[in-house]
C-alpha positions in Angstrom: 0.0 0.0 0.0 2.8 2.4 0.9 4.6 1.5 -2.4 1.5 2.4 -4.5 1.3 5.7 -2.6 4.9 6.6 -3.3 4.4 6.0 -7.0 1.4 8.3 -7.1 3.3 11.1 -5.5 6.1 10.9 -8.1 4.0 13.1 -10.7 3.2 12.6 -14.2 4.8 10.1 -16.5 7.0 10.8 -19.6 3.9 9.9 -21.7 1.7 12.4 -20.1 4.3 15.1 -20.3 4.7 14.5 -24.0 1.0 14.7 -24.4 0.7 18.0 -22.7 3.6 19.3 -24.9 1.9 18.0 -28.1 -1.4 19.6 -27.2 0.3 22.9 -26.4 2.3 22.8 -29.7 -0.9 22.0 -31.6 -2.6 25.0 -30.0 0.2 27.3 -30.8 0.3 26.1 -34.5 -3.4 26.9 -34.9 -2.9 30.3 -33.3 -0.1 31.0 -35.9 -2.2 29.8 -38.8 -5.2 31.9 -37.7 -3.1 35.0 -37.3 -1.5 34.5 -40.7 -4.9 34.1 -42.3 -6.1 37.3 -40.4 -3.0 39.1 -41.6 -3.6 37.9 -45.2 -7.2 38.9 -45.2 -6.1 42.4 -43.9 -3.6 42.7 -46.7 -6.3 42.0 -49.3 -8.6 44.5 -47.7 -5.9 47.2 -47.7 -5.1 46.7 -51.4 -8.9 47.1 -52.2 -9.2 50.1 -50.1 -6.0 51.7 -51.8 -7.6 51.0 -55.2 -10.9 52.6 -54.3 -9.1 55.6 -52.9 -7.3 55.9 -56.2 -10.5 55.6 -58.2 -12.1 58.4 -56.1 -9.2 60.6 -56.9 -9.5 59.8 -60.5 -13.1 60.7 -60.5 -12.1 64.2 -59.3 -9.4 64.5 -62.0 -11.9 63.3 -64.7 -14.5 65.8 -63.7 -12.0 68.5 -64.1 -10.2 67.5 -67.2 -13.0 66.0 -69.4 -14.0 69.5 -70.5 -11.6 72.2 -71.8 -11.4 75.8 -70.7 -13.4 78.3 -72.6 -11.6 81.2 -74.2 -12.7 84.4 -75.9 -15.7 83.8 -78.3 -16.8 80.9 -76.1 -14.3 78.7 -78.0 -12.5 75.7 -76.4 -8.9 76.4 -75.6 -7.0 73.5 -77.3 -5.3 71.1 -74.8 -6.9 72.9 -71.8 -8.6 69.8 -70.6 -6.3 66.8 -70.8 -9.2 64.4 -71.5 -11.1 66.8 -73.9 -11.3 66.1 -77.6 -9.4 69.4 -78.3 -6.3 68.1 -76.5 -6.0 64.9 -78.7 -5.3 62.7 -75.6 -3.5 59.5 -76.1 -5.4 56.2 -75.6 -4.7 54.8 -73.0 -4.1 58.0 -71.1 -1.6 57.4 -68.2 -2.0 59.2 -65.0 1.0 60.0 -62.8 -0.6 59.3 -59.4 2.1 61.4 -57.5 2.0 64.6 -59.6 -1.6 64.5 -61.1 -3.5 63.2 -58.2 -1.6 63.9 -54.9 0.0 67.2 -55.5 -3.2 68.6 -57.1 -5.3 67.6 -54.2 -7.5 64.8 -55.7 -5.8 62.1 -53.6 -5.7 63.2 -50.1 -4.9 60.1 -48.1 -1.9 57.9 -47.8 -1.9 54.4 -49.1 -0.3 52.0 -46.7 2.0 49.4 -48.1 0.8 45.8 -48.6 3.2 42.8 -48.7 1.3 41.3 -51.7 2.1 44.4 -53.9 5.5 44.9 -55.5 6.1 48.5 -54.4 9.3 48.7 -56.6 7.3 48.6 -59.9 6.1 51.4 -62.2 3.6 53.9 -60.8 3.2 54.8 -57.2 4.2 51.9 -54.9 3.2 49.5 -57.5 -0.1 51.1 -58.3 -0.6 52.2 -61.9 -3.5 54.6 -63.0 -4.8 55.5 -66.5 -7.9 56.2 -68.5 -9.0 53.9 -71.4 -11.2 55.3 -74.1 -14.0 52.8 -74.7 -14.7 51.8 -78.3 -16.9 54.5 -79.9 -18.7 54.5 -83.2 -21.0 56.6 -85.3 -24.6 56.9 -83.9 -27.6 57.0 -86.3 -31.1 57.9 -86.2 -33.9 56.4 -88.5 -35.2 59.1 -90.9 -37.9 57.2 -92.8 -39.8 53.9 -92.6 -43.0 52.6 -90.8 -43.1 50.8 -87.5 -39.4 51.0 -86.9 -37.6 50.4 -83.6 -34.3 52.0 -84.5 -32.0 52.9 -87.3 -31.0 49.4 -87.9 -34.6 48.1 -88.0 -35.3 46.3 -91.4 -38.3 48.7 -91.7 -36.0 51.8 -91.5 -35.5 52.9 -95.1 -33.2 55.7 -94.4 -30.8 56.4 -91.6 -28.4 59.4 -91.0 -25.3 59.8 -88.6 -25.8 62.1 -85.6 -22.3 62.0 -84.2 -19.9 60.0 -82.1 -20.1 59.3 -78.3 -16.8 59.2 -76.6 -16.5 57.5 -73.1 -13.4 57.2 -70.9 -13.0 54.3 -68.4 -10.8 54.7 -65.2 -8.4 51.9 -64.8 -6.2 50.9 -61.8 -3.6 48.1 -61.7 -1.4 46.7 -59.0 1.9 44.8 -59.5 1.8 41.4 -57.7 4.8 40.4 -55.8 4.0 36.6 -56.1 3.3 36.2 -59.7 2.8 32.5 -59.3 -0.4 33.2 -57.5 -1.8 35.8 -60.0 -5.1 33.9 -60.7 -5.7 33.4 -56.9 -5.1 37.0 -56.2 -7.4 38.1 -59.1 -10.2 36.3 -57.5 -9.3 37.5 -53.9 -9.1 41.0 -55.0 -12.2 40.9 -57.1 -10.2 42.2 -60.1 -11.4 42.4 -63.7 -8.6 40.8 -65.4 -4.8 40.0 -65.3 -2.5 42.2 -67.6 0.9 43.3 -68.3 2.8 46.7 -68.3 4.2 48.0 -71.5 5.0 51.5 -72.9 4.0 53.4 -69.7 0.5 51.8 -69.5 -1.0 48.5 -68.4 -2.9 46.8 -71.3 -6.7 47.1 -70.8 -8.7 44.0 -70.2 -10.2 44.0 -73.6 -6.9 43.2 -75.1 -4.9 41.7 -72.2 -5.7 38.0 -72.7 -6.2 37.8 -68.9 -2.5 36.9 -68.5 0.2 39.0 -66.7 1.5 40.0 -63.3 -0.9 42.9 -62.7 -4.4 42.8 -61.3 -6.7 45.3 -63.1 -9.8 47.0 -62.3 -11.9 49.2 -64.7 -14.8 51.5 -63.8 -16.8 54.2 -65.3 -15.9 57.6 -63.6 -18.8 58.4 -61.4 -20.0 61.6 -59.5 -19.1 60.0 -56.1 -15.8 61.9 -55.7 -14.0 62.3 -52.7 -15.3 65.4 -50.9 -12.0 66.2 -49.4 -10.5 66.5 -52.8 -11.3 70.2 -53.4 -10.0 72.3 -56.4 -10.9 75.7 -57.7 -13.1 73.9 -60.3 -15.3 72.3 -57.7 -17.7 75.2 -57.2 -18.5 75.5 -60.9 -19.5 71.8 -61.5 -23.3 72.4 -61.0 -23.2 75.1 -63.4 -21.1 73.1 -65.9 -23.7 70.2 -65.5 -26.5 72.5 -66.2 -24.8 74.0 -69.2 -24.0 70.6 -70.6 -27.6 69.4 -70.4 -28.9 72.5 -72.1 -26.5 73.3 -74.8 -23.6 70.8 -75.5 -25.8 67.9 -76.7 -27.7 68.3 -79.8 -31.3 69.5 -79.4 -34.0 66.8 -80.1 -35.0 68.5 -83.4 -31.5 68.3 -84.7 -31.3 64.6 -83.8 -34.6 63.8 -85.5 -34.2 66.0 -88.8 -30.6 64.8 -89.5 -29.1 68.3 -89.4 -26.7 67.2 -86.6 -24.0 65.2 -88.2 -20.9 66.3 -86.3 -19.2 64.7 -83.3 -21.0 64.8 -80.0 -18.9 64.3 -76.8 -20.6 63.0 -73.8 -17.6 63.1 -71.5 -18.9 64.2 -68.2 -22.0 62.2 -67.2 -24.2 63.5 -64.5 
């Protein structure tokens, strides 16, 4: 009886100690895995937030530069608006984030680094911004015919051109650090496509072939601009909208009688 009591007082056995160590190690392993997953999710969220911030800044830039400045005789000063037709902008039109967005006040917040983005790449910390001109073509109206639904309806016997509509899309791309996981990050980041950098721009999704080391997003510039990005142009935006609606699109009579055959530019949607 005394021998059994002494054995009990000796403490845990080696097997018991190893079991405790194994359970502890497993808990530590799960904790590390969970931390790494949380950190990775945070990195994904940060990249998305940075991209949204750049898009907001690009909206402000677009609203200012899709029109040109009016000179004497109410004529458009050539090149006054970098995205206006008179400036003959390149397509795609690259945007220097540091000089055209940050220094001008459109981009007012800092973009934290993310370990999934290669900050040594072109652009600002691996982020590249540009505007892509959407394919545009001549628009027609039906001038003669019965029971027609449009200019390309078989019942339309005569149609006439009424001009060209020009639309720009804002594009932001990020350079991935781990290019072997490009398709995985494309899904995690909710990107539109994969693409590559060439000639100072990232190839738009329409011709990228969905391959490359950049994740790309494209959006139409909207009116939801960053309210903190204020410029001297901001106060005139409501007046410019009103003027555009009243005068810069061809009147309905011109559209229906075929007298409006020149270019029509719908660059700043309301």
